C-alpha positions as CSV (number, residue, x, y, z in Angstrom):
1,X,0.0,0.0,0.2
2,X,1.4,3.3,-1.0
3,X,2.0,6.0,1.7
4,X,-0.5,8.8,1.6
5,X,-0.6,12.0,3.4
6,X,-2.9,11.8,6.2
7,X,-6.0,14.1,6.0
8,X,-8.6,14.1,9.0
9,X,-11.9,13.8,7.2
10,X,-14.6,16.3,8.5
11,X,-18.1,14.9,9.3
12,X,-19.6,15.4,5.9
13,X,-22.7,14.2,7.0
14,X,-23.4,17.0,9.2
15,X,-23.8,19.3,6.0
16,X,-27.3,18.0,5.6
17,X,-28.2,18.7,9.4
18,X,-31.0,16.8,11.0
19,X,-33.4,16.7,7.9
20,X,-36.0,14.2,8.0
21,X,-36.7,14.7,4.2
22,X,-36.9,11.2,2.8
23,X,-36.2,10.2,-0.9
24,X,-37.4,7.0,-2.5
25,X,-34.0,5.6,-3.6
26,X,-33.2,2.2,-5.1
27,X,-30.3,0.0,-6.0
28,X,-30.2,0.4,-9.6
29,X,-29.3,-1.9,-12.5
30,X,-27.4,-0.3,-15.4
31,X,-29.1,-0.6,-18.8
32,X,-27.8,-3.6,-21.1
33,X,-27.6,-3.2,-24.9
34,X,-30.7,-5.6,-24.9
35,X,-32.9,-3.3,-22.8
36,X,-35.4,-1.0,-24.7
37,X,-36.4,2.3,-23.1
38,X,-39.3,4.6,-24.4
39,X,-37.5,7.4,-26.2
40,X,-40.2,10.1,-26.5
41,X,-37.7,13.1,-27.0
42,X,-37.2,15.0,-30.2
43,X,-34.7,17.5,-29.8
44,X,-35.1,21.1,-31.3
45,X,-32.8,21.8,-34.4
46,X,-29.8,23.6,-33.2
47,X,-27.0,24.1,-35.6
48,X,-23.8,23.8,-34.1
49,X,-21.1,23.5,-36.9
50,X,-18.4,21.1,-35.8
51,X,-15.7,23.7,-36.3
52,X,-17.3,26.1,-33.8
53,X,-17.0,23.5,-30.9
54,X,-13.3,24.7,-30.8
55,X,-11.6,21.2,-30.5
56,X,-8.8,20.3,-32.6
57,X,-9.0,17.1,-34.7
58,X,-5.2,16.3,-34.0
59,X,-3.5,16.0,-30.8
60,X,-0.1,17.2,-32.0
61,X,3.1,16.5,-30.4
62,X,3.2,15.7,-26.7
63,X,5.6,18.2,-25.5
64,X,5.7,18.4,-21.7
65,X,2.9,15.8,-21.4
66,X,5.4,13.2,-22.6
67,X,6.3,13.0,-18.5
68,X,3.1,11.1,-18.2
69,X,3.4,8.4,-20.8
70,X,2.7,5.1,-19.0
71,X,5.8,3.0,-18.9
72,X,6.1,-0.5,-20.4
73,X,7.0,-2.1,-17.2
74,X,4.9,-0.7,-14.1
75,X,5.5,-1.3,-10.4
76,X,2.9,-3.0,-8.5
77,X,1.9,0.0,-6.3
78,X,-1.8,1.1,-5.5
79,X,-3.2,4.1,-4.1
80,X,-5.8,4.2,-1.0
81,X,-8.6,6.2,-2.0
82,X,-10.8,5.5,1.2
83,X,-11.1,9.2,2.4
84,X,-12.5,9.9,-1.2
85,X,-14.8,7.2,-1.0
86,X,-16.2,8.4,2.3
87,X,-16.5,11.9,0.8
88,X,-18.1,10.9,-2.4
89,X,-20.7,8.7,-0.5
90,X,-21.9,11.6,1.5
91,X,-22.1,14.2,-0.9
92,X,-23.4,12.4,-4.1
93,X,-27.2,11.6,-4.8
94,X,-27.6,8.6,-7.2
95,X,-30.5,9.4,-9.5
96,X,-30.6,6.1,-11.4
97,X,-30.6,5.5,-15.2
98,X,-32.1,7.8,-17.7
99,X,-35.9,7.4,-18.6
100,X,-35.0,8.7,-22.0
101,X,-37.8,11.3,-21.8
102,X,-37.6,15.0,-21.0
103,X,-38.4,16.2,-17.6
104,X,-41.6,18.3,-17.5
105,X,-41.2,22.3,-17.0
106,X,-40.8,22.8,-13.3
107,X,-43.5,24.7,-11.5
108,X,-42.9,28.3,-10.4
109,X,-43.0,29.5,-6.9
110,X,-46.3,30.7,-5.7
111,X,-46.8,34.3,-6.6
112,X,-43.5,34.6,-8.6
113,X,-42.7,34.9,-12.2
114,X,-39.0,33.9,-11.6
115,X,-38.1,30.2,-12.1
116,X,-36.0,28.7,-9.3
117,X,-33.7,25.9,-9.6
118,X,-33.0,23.6,-12.6
119,X,-35.2,23.8,-15.5
120,X,-33.3,21.8,-18.0
121,X,-35.4,18.8,-19.7
122,X,-32.4,16.7,-18.8
123,X,-32.2,17.7,-15.2
124,X,-33.1,14.2,-14.0
125,X,-30.1,12.3,-15.8
126,X,-26.9,11.9,-14.0
127,X,-26.0,11.9,-10.4
128,X,-25.9,15.2,-8.5
129,X,-23.7,16.8,-5.8
130,X,-25.3,18.7,-2.6
131,X,-23.1,21.8,-3.3
132,X,-25.9,23.9,-2.0
133,X,-25.7,22.3,1.4
134,X,-22.0,22.6,1.8
135,X,-20.9,24.5,4.9
136,X,-17.3,25.9,5.2
137,X,-15.7,22.8,6.9
138,X,-16.9,20.6,4.0
139,X,-15.5,23.0,1.4
140,X,-12.5,23.0,2.9
141,X,-12.3,19.2,3.2
142,X,-12.7,18.9,-0.5
143,X,-9.8,21.2,-1.0
144,X,-7.6,19.1,1.4
145,X,-8.6,16.1,-0.4
146,X,-7.7,17.6,-3.6
147,X,-4.3,18.9,-2.4
148,X,-3.5,15.3,-0.9
149,X,-3.9,14.0,-4.6
150,X,-1.8,16.8,-5.8
151,X,0.9,15.9,-3.2
152,X,0.9,12.3,-4.5
153,X,1.4,13.2,-8.1
154,X,4.6,15.1,-6.9
155,X,5.8,12.5,-4.8
156,X,5.6,9.4,-6.9
157,X,6.0,9.1,-10.8
158,X,2.3,8.3,-11.9
159,X,3.6,6.8,-15.1
160,X,5.3,3.8,-13.4
161,X,2.4,2.8,-11.6
162,X,0.2,-0.1,-13.2
163,X,-1.9,1.5,-16.1
164,X,-5.1,1.1,-14.5
165,X,-4.0,2.7,-11.2
166,X,-2.8,5.6,-13.3
167,X,-6.3,6.0,-14.8
168,X,-7.8,5.8,-11.4
169,X,-5.5,8.5,-10.3
170,X,-6.2,11.0,-13.1
171,X,-10.0,10.5,-12.7
172,X,-9.8,11.3,-8.9
173,X,-7.7,14.2,-9.3
174,X,-9.5,15.6,-12.3
175,X,-12.8,15.0,-10.4
176,X,-11.7,16.3,-7.0
177,X,-10.4,19.5,-8.5
178,X,-14.1,20.1,-10.2
179,X,-15.8,19.3,-6.9
180,X,-13.4,21.5,-4.6
181,X,-13.3,24.7,-7.2
182,X,-17.3,24.5,-7.6
183,X,-17.5,24.4,-4.0
184,X,-15.2,27.3,-3.3
185,X,-16.8,29.5,-6.0
186,X,-20.6,28.6,-5.3
187,X,-23.0,29.6,-6.0
188,X,-22.0,28.8,-9.7
189,X,-24.7,28.3,-12.3
190,X,-22.5,27.3,-15.2
191,X,-19.1,25.7,-14.1
192,X,-17.4,26.1,-17.4
193,X,-17.8,29.7,-17.5
194,X,-15.9,30.4,-14.4
195,X,-12.7,32.4,-15.0
196,X,-9.4,32.3,-13.2
197,X,-6.2,34.7,-13.4
198,X,-5.7,38.1,-14.8
199,X,-6.4,36.6,-18.4
200,X,-9.7,35.3,-17.3
201,X,-9.1,31.8,-18.6
202,X,-12.1,29.6,-18.6
203,X,-12.5,26.7,-16.1
204,X,-11.5,23.8,-18.2
205,X,-8.4,25.6,-19.7
206,X,-7.1,27.3,-16.8
207,X,-3.9,25.6,-15.3
208,X,-5.2,25.0,-11.8
209,X,-2.5,22.3,-10.7
210,X,1.2,21.5,-11.4
211,X,2.3,17.9,-11.3
212,X,6.0,17.0,-11.5
213,X,6.7,20.5,-13.0
214,X,4.0,20.5,-15.5
215,X,1.2,23.0,-15.1
216,X,-2.3,21.2,-15.9
217,X,-5.7,22.1,-16.7
218,X,-8.7,20.0,-16.5
219,X,-8.7,19.8,-20.4
220,X,-4.9,18.8,-20.3
221,X,-5.8,15.8,-18.0
222,X,-8.4,14.6,-20.4
223,X,-7.0,15.2,-24.0
224,X,-3.4,15.6,-23.5
225,X,-2.9,12.6,-21.0
226,X,-5.6,10.4,-20.9
227,X,-7.1,10.5,-24.4
228,X,-3.4,10.8,-25.7
229,X,-2.2,7.5,-24.0
230,X,-5.0,5.4,-23.7
231,X,-7.0,4.2,-27.0
232,X,-10.1,2.7,-25.4
233,X,-13.0,5.1,-26.0
234,X,-14.3,4.2,-22.4
235,X,-12.0,6.4,-20.7
236,X,-13.9,9.5,-21.5
237,X,-16.7,8.5,-19.1
238,X,-14.4,8.7,-15.9
239,X,-14.5,12.4,-16.0
240,X,-16.8,14.8,-14.1
241,X,-17.1,18.1,-15.7
242,X,-19.5,19.5,-12.8
243,X,-22.6,20.1,-15.1
244,X,-25.6,18.4,-16.4
245,X,-23.9,17.2,-19.7
246,X,-21.3,15.3,-17.8
247,X,-20.8,11.6,-17.4
248,X,-21.8,10.5,-13.8
249,X,-19.8,11.2,-10.9
250,X,-19.9,8.0,-9.0
251,X,-20.8,7.6,-5.3
252,X,-17.3,6.2,-4.6
253,X,-13.7,6.8,-6.0
254,X,-12.2,5.5,-8.9
255,X,-9.7,2.5,-8.2
256,X,-7.3,0.4,-10.3
257,X,-9.0,-2.8,-9.3
258,X,-12.5,-2.0,-10.6
259,X,-11.8,0.8,-13.3
260,X,-12.8,-1.3,-16.2
261,X,-16.0,-2.4,-14.5
262,X,-17.0,0.9,-13.7
263,X,-16.3,2.5,-17.0
264,X,-18.8,-0.1,-18.5
265,X,-21.3,1.2,-16.2
266,X,-20.8,4.9,-16.7
267,X,-20.6,4.4,-20.5
268,X,-23.9,2.4,-20.5
269,X,-25.5,5.1,-18.4
270,X,-24.3,7.9,-20.7
271,X,-24.9,6.3,-24.0
272,X,-28.4,5.4,-23.1
273,X,-29.2,8.9,-21.6
274,X,-30.5,11.8,-23.9
275,X,-27.5,13.7,-23.2
276,X,-25.5,11.0,-24.8
277,X,-27.6,10.0,-27.9
278,X,-30.8,11.4,-28.9
279,X,-33.4,12.0,-31.7
280,X,-33.4,15.2,-34.0
281,X,-35.7,15.7,-36.9
282,X,-33.1,15.2,-39.5
283,X,-29.9,14.3,-37.4
284,X,-28.8,12.2,-34.6
285,X,-27.7,14.4,-31.7
286,X,-24.7,13.0,-29.7
287,X,-23.0,14.8,-26.7
288,X,-20.5,17.5,-27.7
289,X,-18.2,15.7,-25.2
290,X,-17.5,13.0,-28.1
291,X,-16.3,15.9,-30.3
292,X,-13.6,16.9,-27.4
293,X,-12.7,13.3,-27.5
294,X,-12.5,12.9,-31.2
295,X,-8.7,13.5,-31.9
296,X,-7.6,10.8,-29.4
297,X,-10.5,8.2,-29.3
298,X,-12.3,8.5,-32.6
299,X,-9.8,9.4,-35.2
300,X,-12.0,7.7,-38.2
301,X,-15.1,10.1,-37.5
302,X,-17.8,9.3,-37.3
303,X,-17.3,5.6,-37.9
304,X,-15.2,5.1,-34.9
305,X,-17.8,6.7,-32.8
306,X,-20.8,4.7,-34.2
307,X,-18.8,1.3,-33.4
308,X,-18.3,2.5,-29.7
309,X,-21.8,3.6,-29.1
310,X,-23.1,0.4,-30.7
311,X,-21.2,-1.5,-27.9
312,X,-23.5,-0.1,-25.0
313,X,-26.6,1.1,-26.8
314,X,-30.0,-0.1,-25.9
315,X,-32.3,-1.0,-28.7
316,X,-33.8,2.6,-29.2
317,X,-30.5,4.1,-29.1
318,X,-29.1,1.6,-31.5
319,X,-31.9,2.6,-33.9
320,X,-30.7,6.0,-33.8
321,X,-27.4,5.0,-34.5
322,X,-28.3,2.9,-37.5
323,X,-30.8,5.4,-39.0
324,X,-28.5,6.8,-41.5
325,X,-29.0,10.4,-40.4
326,X,-25.9,12.5,-40.0
327,X,-24.4,12.9,-36.6
328,X,-24.5,16.4,-34.9
329,X,-23.5,17.9,-31.5
330,X,-26.5,19.1,-29.5
331,X,-26.4,22.0,-27.2
332,X,-24.4,21.6,-24.2
333,X,-26.3,21.3,-20.8
334,X,-24.1,23.5,-18.9
335,X,-26.1,24.2,-15.6
336,X,-24.4,23.1,-12.2
337,X,-24.9,19.2,-11.4
338,X,-26.4,19.9,-8.0
339,X,-30.0,19.8,-6.9
340,X,-30.8,23.7,-7.3
341,X,-29.0,24.8,-10.4
342,X,-26.3,26.5,-8.8
343,X,-28.5,29.2,-7.5
344,X,-27.7,31.0,-4.2
345,X,-29.7,29.9,-1.4
346,X,-29.3,30.4,2.4
347,X,-28.0,27.4,4.3
348,X,-29.9,25.2,6.4
349,X,-30.7,26.9,10.0
350,X,-30.0,24.5,12.8
351,X,-33.3,23.7,14.2
352,X,-35.4,24.6,11.4
353,X,-35.1,21.4,9.7
354,X,-36.8,20.8,6.3
355,X,-38.7,24.2,6.4
356,X,-35.4,26.0,5.8
357,X,-34.6,24.2,2.4
358,X,-35.6,26.2,-0.8
359,X,-38.4,24.9,-2.5
360,X,-36.5,24.0,-5.7
361,X,-34.6,21.8,-3.6
362,X,-37.5,19.8,-2.4
363,X,-39.1,19.9,-5.8
364,X,-36.1,18.3,-7.2
365,X,-35.8,15.5,-4.5
366,X,-39.7,14.7,-5.3
367,X,-38.9,14.6,-8.9
368,X,-36.2,12.0,-8.3
369,X,-38.6,10.1,-6.3
370,X,-41.1,10.1,-8.9
371,X,-38.6,8.8,-11.4
372,X,-37.6,6.0,-9.1
373,X,-41.1,4.9,-9.0
374,X,-41.1,4.9,-12.9
375,X,-38.0,2.9,-13.1
376,X,-39.5,0.2,-10.6
377,X,-42.7,0.1,-12.6
378,X,-40.4,-0.6,-15.7
379,X,-38.6,-3.5,-13.6
380,X,-35.4,-1.5,-13.9
381,X,-34.5,-1.5,-10.2
382,X,-33.5,-4.4,-8.1
383,X,-35.0,-3.4,-4.8
384,X,-36.6,-0.3,-3.2
385,X,-35.8,1.3,0.1
386,X,-36.5,4.6,1.7
387,X,-33.3,6.7,2.3
388,X,-33.1,9.7,4.6
389,X,-31.4,12.6,2.6
390,X,-28.6,13.0,5.1
391,X,-27.3,9.7,3.8
392,X,-27.7,10.3,0.0
393,X,-27.3,7.8,-2.8
394,X,-26.9,4.2,-3.2
395,X,-24.0,2.8,-5.5
396,X,-25.2,0.8,-8.6
397,X,-25.1,-3.0,-8.5
398,X,-22.6,-3.7,-11.3
399,X,-22.1,-6.9,-12.9
400,X,-19.1,-7.9,-15.0
401,X,-15.3,-8.4,-14.9
402,X,-13.8,-5.7,-12.6
403,X,-10.0,-6.6,-13.3
404,X,-9.9,-6.0,-17.1
405,X,-7.0,-3.5,-17.9
406,X,-8.3,-0.5,-19.7
407,X,-5.8,0.3,-22.9
């Protein structure tokens, strides 16, 4: 076991106070390629020419990123992520697989014309983080955990770890940077629009960490390290972007021993969600994130992309892939992946309980509960339990080989 700088975890469960708000939560089963869901969504036509997405179609020379190229013969070290496990288990709400239908327009607060909270039709897809309930100690904990991961990267040659261990490290570092930064800047409605430094560099391109003397942005970790040195398209599903369009943030840390299994789970969830593959009138929409990964993972576009999607697509998603319609990027759902859309609300007042929660928060929890009822009716849940909100989320019951190496 590798030595890890000790970080005393705060009691993250305290951030939810003594709330008695209950959520119908279930142990969920990821969609398999043979499952069919009711895809009732037809996206509005949105012209987003590929060139306007701003992603280069070639990676270019590695330059300083060559320092992170995996070595052929690795050592057998592993990293203990138990602290990250505890943190994610406390702050992530598992919302289950997609219903492949738009969420209804939310109801406005009585007597107001202002819409509070999430209004995206995709707001019920993907797991969420309780950013709006973080107190100062919780936010400080997220930064401490992130700093501990940065310290590991500067003390250990990550490129010499087993390849799956490297991948788990890059996922956990990337995702904790996202969580800690959003928490520190909260309220944040659209994470990708945050800017840093005198030059006002956008969130995903700002050099937020330095590992072994190389300044890195979130996009560097994705494109210039992982998408460059791994040729398995599944690797894109390990990165949490902090918004509704993102692949799932899991309720536990990434680990080398289970990374292949968990990538299969995240891939199946994303491909079979509307934010992954969806129906347009004259096109088949796919996530803009596939365009970011194109240079490293889908060089023969769109043939490589379609082949990859077909490995995880349900019957209705496969029908869209095989429709013959051109592939096009849909608009990016960039609101914060929390329960209230990143809007400023007062924190829970001790002793006031559920009454201090904003209406948008309670409405969202109610919507998720209704979603689970539908999933149960469809036979897509193994079992149902009632979970108190201060112990949010249940991890997916995933089947498959957990030990396969990701290339």
